[in-house]
C-alpha positions as CSV (number, residue, x, y, z in Angstrom):
1,X,-22.5,27.7,-3.4
2,X,-23.9,24.6,-1.8
3,X,-23.3,23.9,1.9
4,X,-22.3,20.6,3.5
5,X,-22.4,19.8,7.2
6,X,-20.1,17.3,8.8
7,X,-19.4,16.6,12.5
8,X,-16.5,18.4,14.3
9,X,-13.9,16.8,16.7
10,X,-12.0,13.9,15.3
11,X,-12.3,13.4,11.6
12,X,-12.2,10.1,9.7
13,X,-11.8,8.9,6.1
14,X,-15.5,8.2,6.1
15,X,-16.8,11.8,6.0
16,X,-13.7,13.1,4.3
17,X,-14.2,10.7,1.4
18,X,-18.0,11.4,1.2
19,X,-17.3,15.1,0.8
20,X,-14.6,14.4,-1.7
21,X,-16.9,12.2,-3.8
22,X,-19.6,15.0,-3.9
23,X,-17.0,17.6,-4.9
24,X,-15.4,15.5,-7.8
25,X,-18.6,14.0,-9.2
26,X,-21.0,16.9,-8.9
27,X,-18.5,19.5,-9.8
28,X,-20.2,22.2,-7.6
29,X,-18.7,24.7,-5.3
30,X,-19.2,23.5,-1.7
31,X,-18.8,25.2,1.6
32,X,-18.1,22.6,4.4
33,X,-19.1,23.5,8.0
34,X,-18.1,21.3,10.9
35,X,-20.9,21.2,13.5
36,X,-21.4,19.5,16.8
37,X,-22.5,15.9,17.1
38,X,-25.7,17.0,18.8
39,X,-26.6,19.5,16.2
40,X,-30.2,19.2,15.0
41,X,-30.8,22.2,12.8
42,X,-29.8,21.6,9.2
43,X,-32.3,23.5,7.2
44,X,-29.5,25.8,5.6
45,X,-27.5,22.8,4.3
46,X,-27.7,20.8,1.0
47,X,-25.9,17.7,2.3
48,X,-25.5,16.5,6.0
49,X,-22.8,13.9,6.2
50,X,-22.0,11.6,9.1
51,X,-24.1,13.6,11.5
52,X,-27.7,14.3,12.2
53,X,-28.8,10.6,12.9
54,X,-30.8,10.4,9.7
55,X,-30.5,8.9,6.2
56,X,-32.9,9.8,3.4
57,X,-30.7,9.1,0.4
58,X,-31.0,12.6,-0.8
59,X,-29.8,15.1,1.8
60,X,-29.0,13.2,5.0
61,X,-26.3,10.6,5.0
62,X,-25.6,9.4,8.6
63,X,-25.2,5.9,9.8
64,X,-24.8,6.2,13.5
65,X,-28.6,5.6,14.1
66,X,-28.3,2.2,12.4
67,X,-27.1,-1.1,13.8
68,X,-23.4,-1.5,14.3
69,X,-21.6,-2.7,11.0
70,X,-24.0,-1.2,8.6
71,X,-22.5,0.8,5.7
72,X,-20.9,4.2,6.6
73,X,-21.6,7.6,5.3
74,X,-19.2,7.4,2.4
75,X,-20.9,4.3,1.1
76,X,-24.3,6.0,1.4
77,X,-23.0,9.0,-0.6
78,X,-21.4,6.8,-3.2
79,X,-24.6,4.9,-3.8
80,X,-26.5,8.2,-4.1
81,X,-24.1,9.4,-6.7
82,X,-24.1,6.1,-8.7
83,X,-27.9,6.3,-8.7
84,X,-28.1,10.1,-9.5
85,X,-25.5,10.1,-12.3
86,X,-25.8,6.5,-13.5
87,X,-22.2,5.9,-12.7
88,X,-22.4,2.1,-12.9
89,X,-21.9,2.2,-16.7
90,X,-18.5,4.0,-16.4
91,X,-16.8,1.3,-14.4
92,X,-15.3,3.2,-11.5
93,X,-14.3,-0.1,-9.8
94,X,-11.2,1.2,-8.0
95,X,-13.2,4.1,-6.5
96,X,-15.9,1.5,-5.6
97,X,-13.3,-0.7,-3.8
98,X,-11.9,2.3,-1.9
99,X,-15.4,3.4,-0.6
100,X,-16.2,-0.2,0.5
101,X,-12.9,-0.3,2.4
102,X,-13.3,2.9,4.1
103,X,-16.9,2.1,5.0
104,X,-15.9,-1.3,6.4
105,X,-13.2,0.4,8.3
106,X,-15.3,3.1,9.8
107,X,-18.0,0.7,11.1
108,X,-15.3,-1.5,12.7
109,X,-15.3,-4.5,10.3
110,X,-11.7,-4.0,9.3
111,X,-8.5,-2.4,10.6
112,X,-6.7,0.5,9.0
113,X,-3.5,-1.0,7.6
114,X,-0.5,1.3,7.4
115,X,-0.5,3.3,4.2
116,X,-4.3,2.9,3.7
117,X,-6.5,5.9,3.3
118,X,-8.0,5.6,6.7
119,X,-4.6,5.4,8.2
120,X,-3.4,8.5,6.4
121,X,-6.4,10.5,7.3
122,X,-6.1,9.6,10.9
123,X,-2.6,11.0,10.9
124,X,-3.8,14.5,10.2
125,X,-5.8,14.7,13.4
126,X,-4.3,17.0,16.1
127,X,-4.0,16.3,19.8
128,X,-6.6,18.8,20.5
129,X,-9.4,17.9,18.2
130,X,-11.4,21.0,18.9
131,X,-8.6,23.5,18.2
132,X,-8.5,25.8,15.1
133,X,-5.5,23.8,13.9
134,X,-7.8,20.8,13.7
135,X,-10.0,22.7,11.3
136,X,-7.0,23.6,9.1
137,X,-5.9,19.9,9.2
138,X,-9.4,18.9,8.1
139,X,-9.3,21.2,5.1
140,X,-5.8,20.0,4.2
141,X,-6.7,16.3,4.2
142,X,-9.9,17.0,2.4
143,X,-7.9,18.7,-0.4
144,X,-5.6,15.7,-0.6
145,X,-8.3,13.1,-0.7
146,X,-10.3,15.2,-3.2
147,X,-7.2,15.3,-5.6
148,X,-6.8,11.4,-5.2
149,X,-10.5,10.8,-6.0
150,X,-10.2,13.2,-9.0
151,X,-7.1,11.6,-10.3
152,X,-8.7,8.2,-10.0
153,X,-11.9,9.4,-11.9
154,X,-9.6,11.0,-14.6
155,X,-7.9,7.7,-15.1
156,X,-11.0,5.8,-15.5
157,X,-12.5,8.4,-17.8
158,X,-9.4,8.1,-20.0
159,X,-9.7,4.3,-20.2
160,X,-13.4,4.7,-21.0
161,X,-12.5,7.1,-23.8
162,X,-10.0,4.8,-25.1
163,X,-12.4,1.9,-25.0
164,X,-14.8,4.0,-27.1
165,X,-12.0,4.7,-29.6
166,X,-11.1,1.0,-29.9
167,X,-14.7,-0.1,-30.3
168,X,-15.2,2.4,-33.0
169,X,-12.3,1.3,-35.1
170,X,-13.0,-1.2,-37.9
171,X,-11.1,-4.4,-38.5
172,X,-9.7,-5.1,-41.9
173,X,-10.1,-8.3,-44.0
174,X,-7.2,-10.0,-42.3
175,X,-8.4,-9.3,-38.8
176,X,-6.0,-6.6,-38.0
177,X,-6.9,-3.7,-35.7
178,X,-4.8,-0.8,-36.6
179,X,-4.6,1.6,-33.7
180,X,-3.4,5.3,-33.9
181,X,-1.1,4.7,-30.9
182,X,-0.7,2.6,-27.8
183,X,-3.9,2.5,-25.9
184,X,-4.5,1.0,-22.5
185,X,-7.9,-0.2,-23.7
186,X,-6.3,-2.8,-26.0
187,X,-5.4,-4.9,-23.0
188,X,-9.0,-5.9,-22.7
189,X,-9.1,-7.2,-26.3
190,X,-9.1,-10.9,-26.5
191,X,-10.7,-13.9,-28.2
192,X,-13.7,-13.6,-25.8
193,X,-14.3,-9.7,-26.0
194,X,-13.4,-9.2,-29.6
195,X,-13.2,-12.5,-31.5
196,X,-12.9,-10.7,-34.8
197,X,-9.5,-9.3,-33.8
198,X,-6.6,-11.6,-34.8
199,X,-3.7,-9.1,-34.5
200,X,-3.2,-5.6,-33.0
201,X,-0.8,-3.1,-34.7
202,X,0.2,0.3,-33.5
203,X,3.1,2.9,-33.7
204,X,5.0,4.4,-30.8
205,X,6.4,7.8,-31.8
206,X,8.7,8.0,-28.9
207,X,10.4,4.7,-29.6
208,X,10.0,5.2,-33.4
209,X,8.8,1.7,-34.1
210,X,5.8,-0.4,-35.0
211,X,4.3,-3.1,-32.7
212,X,2.5,-6.2,-33.6
213,X,0.6,-8.2,-30.9
214,X,-1.5,-11.4,-31.0
215,X,-4.4,-11.2,-28.5
216,X,-4.9,-13.9,-25.9
217,X,-8.0,-16.2,-26.1
218,X,-9.3,-14.7,-22.8
219,X,-8.5,-13.0,-19.6
220,X,-5.6,-14.8,-17.7
221,X,-5.0,-17.1,-20.6
222,X,-1.6,-17.5,-22.2
223,X,-3.2,-19.1,-25.4
224,X,-3.2,-16.9,-28.4
225,X,-6.0,-16.4,-30.9
226,X,-3.7,-16.8,-33.8
227,X,-0.5,-18.7,-34.5
228,X,2.6,-17.4,-32.7
229,X,4.6,-14.7,-34.7
230,X,7.6,-16.1,-36.4
231,X,11.1,-14.7,-36.4
232,X,12.1,-12.7,-39.4
233,X,14.7,-10.2,-40.6
234,X,11.9,-7.8,-41.0
235,X,11.3,-7.5,-37.3
236,X,13.7,-5.9,-34.9
237,X,12.3,-8.2,-32.1
238,X,10.0,-11.2,-31.7
239,X,9.1,-12.5,-28.3
240,X,10.0,-16.2,-27.6
241,X,6.3,-16.9,-27.0
242,X,5.4,-15.3,-30.3
243,X,2.8,-12.9,-28.9
244,X,4.7,-9.7,-29.7
245,X,7.0,-8.3,-32.4
246,X,8.5,-4.9,-33.3
247,X,9.3,-3.3,-36.5
248,X,11.3,-0.3,-37.5
249,X,9.1,0.9,-40.3
250,X,5.5,0.5,-41.5
251,X,6.9,-0.9,-44.7
252,X,8.5,-3.8,-42.8
253,X,5.4,-4.6,-40.7
254,X,3.3,-4.8,-43.9
255,X,5.8,-7.0,-45.6
256,X,5.8,-9.2,-42.6
257,X,1.9,-9.4,-42.7
258,X,2.1,-10.3,-46.4
259,X,4.8,-12.9,-46.0
260,X,3.6,-14.7,-42.9
261,X,0.0,-13.7,-42.0
262,X,-2.1,-12.3,-44.7
263,X,-1.5,-12.2,-48.4
264,X,-4.0,-9.3,-49.1
265,X,-1.9,-6.7,-47.3
């Protein structure tokens, strides 16, 4: 089990988030010890967070020795993890924004708005910040933040997996991308990212119907890469803008393609 040192007394989103990031991304068992702000002996620790007045990008991640306004410990740890694990390629942008927000808050560059992570973490502090209850509160809020970061990572990993699935699927001669089910990743398909895709089709088992969608020409654009879908008795619904239609059966959607969009279906 690896050991992490953080400071005692009042805790903040900064060190809580830093420890949570290490826990989630390194997938190690950690023992967290809260030490005094004036502690100088850290030989027995693997990571020293927000204490120690030293930053070496490997073990020590403190910012209090730096000029006011420089990045906080959570930002330092996140940069370390991104470099060590090559995380840039996985697009953890929401975690990135959360880390930046908490870092800016910790060094006084922004206020903790109600409902934000720094605000919520702050609520867990006890009146007596050196009491045994304070340590219990620290562990409770650490568990909470770790679960939040874990959920954020899991969601992004799922999106990355879906992106890989979508990228691996071939397009037929009519420019139709047939998906096995609804995938969040298809939202990023447009005339700029995948110009060869003219239509996207998929089946939703819960609703027991087929969907047909025409991608936009680009992010934020309402223009379609193909002509708007036309109304037909074959479709159960066609959106007024013509970007989406639904069908009761696979036979109907293929008939629709053959009649309106692609004769080779």
